[in-house]
N, C-alpha and C positions, 0 to 999 in steps of 0.2 A: 429479584431480577438483578442480573449482572450485565453491565455494559463493558465490553472490551474495546478500547480505543487505542489505535497504534498510529504513530507518526513515523513514516519511512522516508529516508533521504536517499535519493538515487543519483548516481553519476552516470552520465551518458558520454563516455570519453571520445568516441569517434564522431560525435555530432558537431556540426559547424554552423547551425542556424536555428532560429526559433521555430521555423516551419518543420525542420527535421525533428526537433524536440517534441513538438505537438503530435507528430505522427507516432513517435515512439510511445509517448504517454497515453495517447488515445488508444493505441493498440493494446498496451499493457492493461489499462483499465477495463477495456471491453473483454479481454480474455479472462481477467480475474472475475468480473461480474458474471460471465457466462458459466464459469466453472464452480464458483463458490457463492453461497448466499450471504454476501457481505455488501456493505456500502463502502464505496471508495471514490475519492476525488483528489484532484490536484489542489493543494491548499496554500502553497507558498513557492517562492523562487520563480515566479512567472516570467520574469525578464532575463533569467539566466539560461543560456542555451545548452549548457552541459550539466545542469543540475535540476532535479525536480524533487519536490516534497509532496508526498501523498498522505492523506488521512484515510484511515480504514476503521470501520466500526461494525460491531456485531453484538447482538443481544442474545442472552441465554440464561440458564440457571445453574451451570456447572463451570467453575473456574478452570478446571483442568481441560475440559473439552474446548472451551473458548481459547485458552492459551495454545492448545494443539492446533486448532483451526487457523489461528493467526500465523503460527509457525509454518503450517502447510501452505498457506497463501504466499508467505515470503519465500519459501523454498521453490514453489511453482514459479514465482516471478524471476528468481535467479536462474532457474533452468530454461527460461525463455531466451536468455542471453541477449536481451534488448537493452538492459541497463544493469549496473552493479549496485547492490545495496551497500551504502557506506555507513549508514547509521540507522538505528531503529529504536523506538521506545514504546513499550506496551504498558497501558494502565488499565486496571480492572476497577470498576466503580460499582459498589453494591448500593442498590436503591431499594428502600423499604417503603411499604404502603404508609 
């Protein structure tokens, strides 16, 4: 079993309040959850109104497929034009019985 975990940092440049940030992040998370079979949540920068940090995780048995899926999710997020991805990090963890 392989766990793909990604840390994604977003910039929301035109936002000017925490309420606006929450709306963008909530919309982004709901759209990703609806479209892809991944777990996603805001994990840091809760008090910064132009920055959001998301954690994304998915489990499978093929590294290439998991990497492609995470890439597709990030491409989808960028194409929504709600926020800009300014940094991302993907880690694949192999778990054995």
